[in-house]
C-alpha positions as CSV (number, residue, x, y, z in Angstrom):
1,M,0.0,0.0,0.0
2,K,1.2,3.5,-0.7
3,I,-0.1,6.7,0.8
4,N,0.6,10.1,-0.9
5,F,0.8,13.3,1.1
6,T,1.1,16.9,0.1
7,K,3.8,18.9,1.8
8,K,1.2,20.5,4.1
9,Q,-0.3,17.2,5.0
10,Y,3.1,15.8,5.8
11,E,3.9,18.8,8.0
12,D,0.5,18.4,9.8
13,L,1.2,14.7,10.3
14,V,4.7,15.4,11.7
15,K,3.0,17.8,14.2
16,L,0.3,15.4,15.1
17,I,2.8,12.5,15.7
18,Y,4.9,14.9,17.8
19,L,2.0,15.8,19.9
20,G,0.8,12.2,20.3
21,T,4.2,10.9,21.2
22,W,4.7,13.8,23.6
23,M,1.5,13.0,25.4
24,V,2.4,9.3,25.7
25,N,6.0,9.6,26.6
26,A,6.7,13.1,28.1
27,H,6.1,12.0,31.6
28,R,8.0,8.7,31.3
29,T,11.6,8.1,32.1
30,D,12.6,4.4,31.8
31,D,9.4,3.0,30.3
32,I,9.1,4.9,27.0
33,V,6.5,3.5,24.6
34,E,8.9,2.6,21.8
35,K,6.3,1.7,19.1
36,Y,5.3,5.4,19.0
37,E,8.9,6.6,19.1
38,D,9.7,4.2,16.2
39,L,6.7,5.4,14.2
40,E,7.7,9.0,14.8
41,Q,11.3,8.3,13.6
42,Y,9.9,6.5,10.5
43,L,7.7,9.5,9.6
44,R,10.5,12.0,10.2
45,S,12.8,10.0,7.9
46,F,10.9,11.4,4.9
47,Y,11.7,15.0,5.8
48,K,13.9,15.7,2.8
49,D,11.3,14.4,0.4
50,F,9.0,17.2,1.7
51,D,11.6,19.9,2.1
52,M,11.3,19.9,5.9
53,E,14.9,20.5,6.8
54,K,13.8,23.6,8.6
55,Y,11.8,21.5,11.0
56,I,13.6,18.1,11.2
57,E,17.2,17.3,11.4
58,F,19.2,14.0,11.6
59,D,21.8,13.4,14.3
60,K,24.4,11.0,12.9
61,K,25.9,10.2,16.3
62,L,22.5,9.2,17.7
63,N,21.2,7.9,14.4
64,K,17.9,9.7,15.1
65,F,15.7,12.4,13.7
66,F,14.9,15.3,15.9
67,P,12.6,18.4,15.6
68,T,14.6,21.6,15.2
69,R,14.3,24.7,17.4
70,E,12.3,26.3,14.5
71,F,9.8,23.5,14.7
72,E,9.1,24.1,18.3
73,E,9.2,27.9,18.0
74,D,7.5,28.5,14.6
75,T,4.7,25.9,14.7
76,D,1.7,25.7,17.0
77,V,2.7,22.5,18.8
78,E,4.0,24.2,21.9
79,Q,0.8,26.3,22.1
80,Y,-1.3,23.1,22.0
81,I,0.9,21.5,24.7
82,D,0.6,24.6,26.9
83,E,-3.2,24.7,26.4
84,Y,-3.4,21.0,27.2
85,N,-1.3,21.3,30.3
86,N,-3.2,24.3,31.6
87,D,-6.6,22.6,31.1
88,I,-5.4,19.3,32.7
89,F,-3.8,21.2,35.6
90,W,-7.1,22.8,36.6
91,E,-9.1,19.7,36.1
92,E,-6.7,17.6,38.2
93,L,-6.4,20.2,40.9
94,I,-10.2,20.4,41.3
95,D,-10.5,16.6,41.3
96,R,-7.7,16.0,43.8
97,L,-8.8,18.7,46.2
98,A,-12.4,17.4,46.1
99,R,-11.1,13.8,46.8
100,R,-8.9,15.1,49.6
101,D,-11.8,17.0,51.2
102,F,-14.2,14.1,50.8
103,I,-11.8,11.7,52.5
104,R,-11.2,14.2,55.3
105,E,-15.0,14.5,55.8
106,Y,-15.9,10.8,55.8
107,G,-12.6,9.0,56.4
108,E,-10.8,6.8,53.8
109,E,-12.1,3.5,55.3
110,N,-15.7,4.7,55.1
111,V,-15.2,6.1,51.6
112,L,-13.9,2.8,50.4
113,K,-17.0,1.0,51.7
114,M,-19.4,3.4,49.9
115,T,-21.2,2.4,46.8
116,W,-20.7,4.6,43.7
117,E,-24.1,6.2,44.3
118,E,-23.2,7.0,47.9
119,R,-20.0,8.6,46.8
120,F,-21.7,10.6,44.2
């Protein structure tokens, strides 16, 4: 099977895989999900075919493709990451504070015994 992309579609795909791989692996240290890293590397390997030298570079020592500084500064990927982080922060803060206060009010042992309806 062969899939053809325009230059713009390839650029958008590179951004999308960057964002997806970031979401999966940014918080990991020793347990990186390699299948997504490998797919990202494969997609980046076509960068010259799409004149994307401005956004992707190859490191011969590491034998890997990396986004350039221009990619992170000139595209909207960092904006999407910031928006995501901001939204998740507030959602998590609310949930965690509510859970903390709920346990303080009723005690952890009692909360664990409650049905879902009782907790709600």
